C-alpha atoms as one frame of an Amber mdcrd trajectory, in Angstrom:
protein
 -53.059  21.567  27.438 -49.502  22.485  28.458 -48.054  19.976  25.978 -50.753
  20.738  23.393 -49.684  24.378  23.360 -46.093  23.375  22.612 -47.214  21.129
  19.757 -49.314  23.909  18.249 -46.521  26.498  18.497 -44.010  24.186  16.850
 -46.162  22.828  14.059 -46.230  19.326  15.523 -42.430  18.940  15.772 -41.206
  18.253  19.319 -38.106  16.937  20.998 -38.155  14.226  23.645 -36.717  16.549
  26.286 -39.358  19.179  25.447 -42.178  16.663  25.727 -40.982  15.550  29.160
 -40.527  19.160  30.274 -44.117  19.880  29.216 -45.663  17.073  31.221 -45.457
  13.947  29.040 -43.708  10.824  30.271 -40.729   9.638  28.230 -42.226   6.151
  27.972 -45.390   7.641  26.421 -43.314   9.373  23.760 -41.462   6.155  23.010
 -44.730   4.219  22.830 -46.160   6.679  20.289 -42.993   6.312  18.209 -43.169
   2.503  18.343 -46.821   2.269  17.333 -46.360   4.761  14.481 -48.731   7.419
  15.763 -45.727   9.741  16.024 -43.120   9.912  13.273 -39.465   9.870  14.276
 -37.758  12.654  12.323 -34.334  12.555  13.964 -32.919  10.994  17.129 -35.211
  12.125  19.981 -37.203  14.410  17.641 -40.740  13.548  16.526 -43.676  14.711
  14.439 -46.851  14.353  16.482 -49.657  12.463  14.754 -52.117  14.558  12.760
 -49.507  17.124  11.682 -47.887  17.578   8.278 -44.147  18.091   8.020 -43.305
  21.307   6.145 -40.117  23.300   5.534 -40.295  24.985   8.922 -40.699  21.603
  10.567 -37.592  20.257   8.809 -35.504  23.188  10.016 -36.905  22.989  13.550
 -36.221  19.252  13.677 -32.570  19.842  12.782 -32.311  22.496  15.485 -33.933
  20.303  18.144 -31.683  17.375  17.303 -28.502  19.444  17.571 -29.498  21.312
  20.735 -29.448  24.926  21.897 -25.705  25.378  21.386 -26.142  24.720  17.667
 -27.040  27.420  15.147 -29.047  27.113  11.930 -27.011  28.818   9.191 -26.891
  29.663   5.480 -29.988  29.356   3.274 -31.919  27.531   6.011 -31.401  30.525
   8.314 -32.357  32.866   5.463 -35.596  30.909   5.062 -36.363  31.194   8.797
 -35.642  34.938   8.661 -38.132  35.261   5.768 -35.503  36.062   3.138 -36.119
  32.944   1.029 -39.478  31.352   0.167 -38.333  27.774   0.768 -35.894  25.894
   2.941 -32.962  24.173   1.214 -32.758  20.407   0.854 -29.724  20.373   3.152
 -29.803  22.339   6.413 -26.532  23.988   7.457 -25.776  23.765  11.168 -22.929
  25.504  12.955 -21.904  23.822  16.191 -19.193  24.757  18.729 -15.674  23.823
  17.654 -15.366  21.287  20.489 -18.635  19.514  19.628 -18.574  16.200  17.771
 -22.124  15.427  16.618 -22.753  12.330  14.560 -23.510  12.915  10.863 -27.175
  13.110   9.933 -28.797  12.864   6.493 -29.947  16.243   5.191 -27.720  18.160
   7.623 -24.324  19.724   6.876 -22.330  20.451  10.019 -19.684  23.130  10.437
 -17.657  23.208  13.637 -16.633  26.685  14.771 -17.387  29.086  17.592 -19.661
  31.982  16.683 -19.515  35.431  18.224 -22.630  36.012  20.378 -23.588  38.874
  18.058 -23.936  36.370  15.222 -26.613  34.274  16.983 -30.289  35.082  17.480
 -33.246  33.072  18.772 -36.474  33.305  16.771 -39.548  31.221  17.625 -37.528
  28.717  19.601 -34.810  28.216  16.974 -31.232  29.489  17.256 -29.942  30.808
  13.943 -27.302  33.135  12.581 -28.069  36.835  12.857 -29.313  38.793   9.874
 -25.943  40.052   8.614 -24.091  36.723   8.827 -27.094  34.930   7.355 -27.055
  37.267   4.354 -23.329  36.741   3.762 -23.394  32.959   4.131 -26.436  32.671
   1.898 -24.930  34.936  -0.759 -21.863  32.675  -0.815 -23.991  29.518  -1.036
 -26.493  30.541  -3.731 -25.708  30.454  -7.484 -27.218  33.946  -7.785 -25.530
  35.148  -4.609 -24.751  38.651  -5.869 -28.418  39.182  -6.736 -29.446  37.937
  -3.282 -26.941  40.265  -1.632 -28.224  43.220  -3.624 -31.814  42.526  -2.478
 -30.620  42.095   1.082 -28.900  45.493   1.092 -32.216  46.985   0.040 -34.433
  45.146   2.519 -32.711  43.435   5.446 -29.237  44.679   6.268 -27.082  47.776
   5.999 -23.536  47.647   4.746 -21.771  48.522   8.053 -23.465  45.583   9.796
 -22.646  43.322   6.875 -18.990  44.357   6.978 -18.732  43.791  10.735 -20.159
  40.285  10.356 -17.628  39.610   7.608 -14.742  40.760   9.820 -15.889  38.677
  12.787 -15.709  35.560  10.623 -12.547  36.184   8.577 -10.409  33.073   8.277
 -13.196  30.513   8.039 -13.198  28.052   5.158 -14.718  29.319   1.909 -14.790
  32.953   3.052 -12.850  34.280   0.049 -16.070  34.579  -1.981 -17.611  36.598
   0.847 -14.591  38.898   0.619 -15.174  39.410  -3.102 -18.823  40.269  -2.511
 -17.987  42.613   0.364 -15.385  44.412  -1.757 -17.882  44.970  -4.552 -20.623
  46.003  -2.135 -18.281  48.473  -0.447 -17.972  50.310  -3.729 -21.689  51.104
  -3.468 -21.678  52.769  -6.881 -21.073  52.298 -10.579 -17.302  51.946 -10.433
 -17.276  48.253  -9.451 -19.835  47.460 -12.140 -17.963  49.553 -14.711 -14.767
  47.620 -14.021 -16.605  44.361 -14.523 -18.144  45.578 -17.773 -14.832  46.817
 -19.156 -13.246  43.464 -18.344 -16.025  41.609 -20.147 -15.660  43.747 -23.274
 -11.878  43.538 -23.313 -11.878  39.754 -22.864 -14.276  39.486 -25.809 -12.127
  41.768 -27.971 -14.906  44.342 -28.394 -13.675  47.872 -29.139 -15.210  51.211
 -30.118 -16.474  52.105 -26.664 -15.771  55.086 -24.423 -16.263  55.663 -20.711
 -18.037  58.818 -19.566 -19.149  59.942 -23.015 -20.946  63.335 -22.746 -24.489
  63.851 -24.030 -25.992  67.195 -23.055 -25.710  67.665 -19.289 -25.086  63.938
 -18.738 -22.317  61.413 -19.216 -22.973  57.881 -20.457 -21.308  55.252 -18.270
 -20.041  53.335 -21.313 -20.930  54.416 -24.840 -20.495  53.127 -28.377 -20.705
  56.547 -30.082 -20.717  55.276 -33.671 -23.544  52.828 -32.985 -25.244  55.265
 -30.553 -25.587  52.518 -27.981 -25.457  53.632 -24.344 -24.697  51.125 -21.578
 -25.654  52.281 -18.091 -24.373  50.314 -15.098 -25.788  50.319 -11.591 -24.030
  49.527  -8.342 -25.413  47.734  -5.300 -28.963  48.603  -4.224 -28.798  51.714
  -6.409 -32.547  52.313  -6.572 -33.074  52.764  -2.834 -32.275  56.443  -3.308
 -35.418  58.125  -4.765 -33.535  61.153  -6.104 -30.972  58.921  -7.804 -33.782
  56.872  -9.316 -35.487  59.988 -10.715 -32.181  61.330 -12.047 -31.478  58.090
 -13.893 -34.927  58.187 -15.468 -34.387  61.778 -16.652 -30.991  60.841 -18.083
 -32.522  57.860 -19.915 -35.213  60.056 -21.448 -32.617  62.556 -22.694 -30.586
  59.776 -24.310 -33.651  58.281 -25.982 -34.704  61.644 -27.416 -31.162  62.113
 -28.723 -31.432  58.853 -30.671 -29.461  56.547 -28.371 -30.411  52.947 -27.624
 -29.995  52.398 -23.884 -29.075  49.161 -22.109 -29.045  48.955 -18.303 -27.186
  46.357 -16.266 -26.653  45.881 -12.540 -23.535  44.655 -10.771 -25.010  41.211
 -10.293 -26.015  41.046 -14.005 -22.360  41.501 -14.892 -21.128  39.165 -12.164
 -23.642  36.342 -12.582 -24.430  36.324 -16.324 -21.609  38.035 -18.244 -22.249
  35.938 -21.366 -25.845  37.129 -21.606 -24.782  40.741 -21.041 -22.207  40.458
 -23.809 -24.787  38.931 -26.172 -27.239  41.780 -25.507 -24.595  44.414 -26.210
 -23.476  42.689 -29.408 -27.062  42.350 -30.622 -27.762  46.033 -30.018 -24.593
  47.095 -31.877 -25.413  44.812 -34.801 -28.954  46.147 -34.866 -27.575  49.646
 -35.314 -25.877  48.516 -38.542 -22.323  49.440 -37.552
């Protein structure tokens, strides 16, 4: 029952050393692997017969193969933390700088020493802490700015995110993390407004004004002749209930005054500028100006 409990907790995925530690002889494990009743997933890591390999099993197998000094990272860590619904096809593993593991299919290895703060053990798997996981995943995903915005709402606060960024400055590919951190630090419309202005200028679109007054409010970016209002939102803007209600009141005033209102977030402008530009153009053309 000692070994059976381990198998149940780990979804059928076990390492050779674990099996021996929990009362099974090494030769029994090897016999099961030879006769096919256990499936060999990675060197010295097996799927016990009668169990189905799922995403959690794939991630656990990578962790067991690499050992306790390794750390699941990136989207695979985000999956284990519950931030993503599925594990990626390739599992990122961070190992100590002095380690020299052999390459494995489906595993991408990065050699560097992590600060203890950036490692956490969850259900027998060592993975990057919440803040570093969010940053690495935001860098890795095509819609990274959108993922980071959700994360600031649900899983991490900016100070912790910034500290994780600083602890890992200098690592390869970290420039994108710096861009995201800079935008997130703005925490308001100004970063998004700068992006929007750049998009319009690059496209040669004119006739707009920043901070155009309408009643007690100011439109973030307005096309007064066309009466098209473009409102831009910074990172995680709607976590503030009063801000959310104020934006709704402002939108209602603009609508009653005959303005067409478009709303975009920072990650809209960062991830899909072409679509944003097309929406603005269509609204201006629709106004007949």
